[in-house]
C-alpha positions, 0 to 999 in steps of 0.5 A: 104891509111893506111888501104890498107897498113895494109891490105897488112901487115896482108896478109904478116904476115899471110903468114909468121906466118901460118906455124909456128902456124900450126907446134906449134898446131900440136906438141901440139896435138901430145903431148896430143895424146901421153900422152893419149896413155899411153906410157911414153917414147913417151909421154915424148919426144913429150911433150918436143918437144911441149914445145920447139915449144911453147917457139919458138912461144912465142919468135916469138910473135905468142902466148902470154907469159901467154898463152904459160906458161898455155899450157906448164903447162897443158901439163906437169901436164898431163905428170906428172900424166902419169909418177906417175900412 
């Protein structure tokens, strides 16, 4: 019986977390694309949105705290390189 309940819970959790996980990945990809495009203003706004999205994912437990910090750091480094260039 416990395995059946765990299966039901995993389906329910996947359904609940799927849209948030997809939104987080999309915002990260959008930020990276905008940084690569070279437009500083667009890149700045999209990176801030991505950081907000990563923080929300960490708060919800969709992403580990250290993984979120690592992703934010790497995106910020790319943005800083663009702004200083």
